[in-house]
Short mmCIF file of the C-alpha atoms (twelve columns), coordinates in Angstrom:
data_MODEL
# 
_entry.id   MODEL 
# 
loop_
_atom_site.group_PDB 
_atom_site.id 
_atom_site.type_symbol 
_atom_site.label_atom_id 
_atom_site.label_alt_id 
_atom_site.label_comp_id 
_atom_site.label_asym_id 
_atom_site.label_seq_id 
_atom_site.Cartn_x 
_atom_site.Cartn_y 
_atom_site.Cartn_z 
_atom_site.pdbx_PDB_model_num 
ATOM 1  C CA . UNK A 1  -13.444 -3.755  3.178   1 
ATOM 2  C CA . UNK A 2  -12.664 -3.082  -0.476  1 
ATOM 3  C CA . UNK A 3  -9.235  -1.392  -0.777  1 
ATOM 4  C CA . UNK A 4  -8.956  0.756   -3.907  1 
ATOM 5  C CA . UNK A 5  -7.160  3.819   -5.311  1 
ATOM 6  C CA . UNK A 6  -9.816  6.380   -4.353  1 
ATOM 7  C CA . UNK A 7  -8.924  9.262   -2.000  1 
ATOM 8  C CA . UNK A 8  -10.436 7.266   0.905   1 
ATOM 9  C CA . UNK A 9  -8.565  4.113   -0.221  1 
ATOM 10 C CA . UNK A 10 -11.741 2.113   0.375   1 
ATOM 11 C CA . UNK A 11 -14.927 1.516   -1.549  1 
ATOM 12 C CA . UNK A 12 -18.332 0.504   -0.141  1 
ATOM 13 C CA . UNK A 13 -18.795 -1.896  -3.046  1 
ATOM 14 C CA . UNK A 14 -16.686 -3.990  -5.383  1 
ATOM 15 C CA . UNK A 15 -15.526 -2.207  -8.570  1 
ATOM 16 C CA . UNK A 16 -12.725 -2.497  -11.156 1 
ATOM 17 C CA . UNK A 17 -10.412 -0.313  -9.040  1 
ATOM 18 C CA . UNK A 18 -10.509 -2.620  -5.978  1 
ATOM 19 C CA . UNK A 19 -7.235  -4.536  -5.648  1 
ATOM 20 C CA . UNK A 20 -7.634  -6.148  -2.177  1 
ATOM 21 C CA . UNK A 21 -10.659 -7.276  -0.183  1 
ATOM 22 C CA . UNK A 22 -10.215 -7.578  3.585   1 
ATOM 23 C CA . UNK A 23 -12.170 -8.918  6.515   1 
ATOM 24 C CA . UNK A 24 -11.160 -7.700  9.968   1 
ATOM 25 C CA . UNK A 25 -11.983 -9.661  13.118  1 
ATOM 26 C CA . UNK A 26 -10.808 -10.218 16.687  1 
ATOM 27 C CA . UNK A 27 -9.290  -13.443 17.959  1 
ATOM 28 C CA . UNK A 28 -10.289 -14.827 21.387  1 
ATOM 29 C CA . UNK A 29 -7.475  -12.815 23.008  1 
ATOM 30 C CA . UNK A 30 -8.782  -9.535  21.557  1 
ATOM 31 C CA . UNK A 31 -6.097  -9.162  18.870  1 
ATOM 32 C CA . UNK A 32 -7.403  -7.603  15.657  1 
ATOM 33 C CA . UNK A 33 -6.586  -9.762  12.626  1 
ATOM 34 C CA . UNK A 34 -7.044  -9.232  8.904   1 
ATOM 35 C CA . UNK A 35 -7.786  -11.835 6.255   1 
ATOM 36 C CA . UNK A 36 -7.053  -10.307 2.842   1 
ATOM 37 C CA . UNK A 37 -7.031  -11.475 -0.774  1 
ATOM 38 C CA . UNK A 38 -5.930  -9.879  -4.046  1 
ATOM 39 C CA . UNK A 39 -8.831  -9.324  -6.428  1 
ATOM 40 C CA . UNK A 40 -6.700  -8.937  -9.543  1 
ATOM 41 C CA . UNK A 41 -3.174  -9.405  -10.773 1 
ATOM 42 C CA . UNK A 42 -0.974  -6.383  -10.074 1 
ATOM 43 C CA . UNK A 43 1.460   -4.978  -12.643 1 
ATOM 44 C CA . UNK A 44 3.815   -2.027  -13.168 1 
ATOM 45 C CA . UNK A 45 0.835   0.363   -13.411 1 
ATOM 46 C CA . UNK A 46 0.144   -0.275  -9.713  1 
ATOM 47 C CA . UNK A 47 3.544   1.041   -8.580  1 
ATOM 48 C CA . UNK A 48 3.341   4.469   -6.968  1 
ATOM 49 C CA . UNK A 49 6.517   4.513   -4.815  1 
ATOM 50 C CA . UNK A 50 10.027  3.172   -5.087  1 
ATOM 51 C CA . UNK A 51 10.477  0.188   -2.776  1 
ATOM 52 C CA . UNK A 52 12.226  0.709   0.559   1 
ATOM 53 C CA . UNK A 53 14.033  -2.014  2.468   1 
ATOM 54 C CA . UNK A 54 13.311  -2.813  6.129   1 
ATOM 55 C CA . UNK A 55 16.344  -0.773  7.218   1 
ATOM 56 C CA . UNK A 56 14.929  2.308   5.456   1 
ATOM 57 C CA . UNK A 57 17.335  2.371   2.511   1 
ATOM 58 C CA . UNK A 58 15.727  3.054   -0.826  1 
ATOM 59 C CA . UNK A 59 15.766  0.430   -3.557  1 
ATOM 60 C CA . UNK A 60 16.787  2.018   -6.842  1 
ATOM 61 C CA . UNK A 61 15.727  1.120   -10.348 1 
ATOM 62 C CA . UNK A 62 11.938  1.401   -10.252 1 
ATOM 63 C CA . UNK A 63 10.149  3.928   -12.430 1 
ATOM 64 C CA . UNK A 64 7.465   6.000   -10.724 1 
ATOM 65 C CA . UNK A 65 4.295   6.708   -12.669 1 
ATOM 66 C CA . UNK A 66 3.163   9.536   -10.383 1 
ATOM 67 C CA . UNK A 67 5.614   12.422  -10.055 1 
ATOM 68 C CA . UNK A 68 3.668   13.886  -7.105  1 
ATOM 69 C CA . UNK A 69 4.365   10.680  -5.171  1 
ATOM 70 C CA . UNK A 70 7.997   10.811  -6.252  1 
ATOM 71 C CA . UNK A 71 8.359   14.393  -4.980  1 
ATOM 72 C CA . UNK A 72 6.686   13.431  -1.693  1 
ATOM 73 C CA . UNK A 73 9.028   10.457  -1.283  1 
ATOM 74 C CA . UNK A 74 12.063  12.640  -2.030  1 
ATOM 75 C CA . UNK A 75 10.950  15.162  0.628   1 
ATOM 76 C CA . UNK A 76 10.637  12.361  3.198   1 
ATOM 77 C CA . UNK A 77 13.946  10.704  2.337   1 
ATOM 78 C CA . UNK A 78 16.068  10.311  5.425   1 
ATOM 79 C CA . UNK A 79 13.279  11.303  7.831   1 
ATOM 80 C CA . UNK A 80 11.746  7.867   8.253   1 
ATOM 81 C CA . UNK A 81 13.191  5.083   10.364  1 
ATOM 82 C CA . UNK A 82 12.251  1.395   10.344  1 
ATOM 83 C CA . UNK A 83 10.064  0.070   13.130  1 
ATOM 84 C CA . UNK A 84 11.897  -1.445  16.065  1 
# 
């Protein structure tokens, strides 16, 4: 699978927007595994959300390039809990 920034977040073929290529498979016990590799170096232009720590607290200091994502994150602040 070619992970990219399209609305579907996947492309049927490799293109300049693909940042990760993945292969999914099942181990002998039936557990689905993923083998993934970066296809390009990532930089500050790839940041869409402020980082969040495992406990759900927001990491400050990152600049968002997409204000729609920033507004969405602000609306969700405090409503998400880390996995247990």
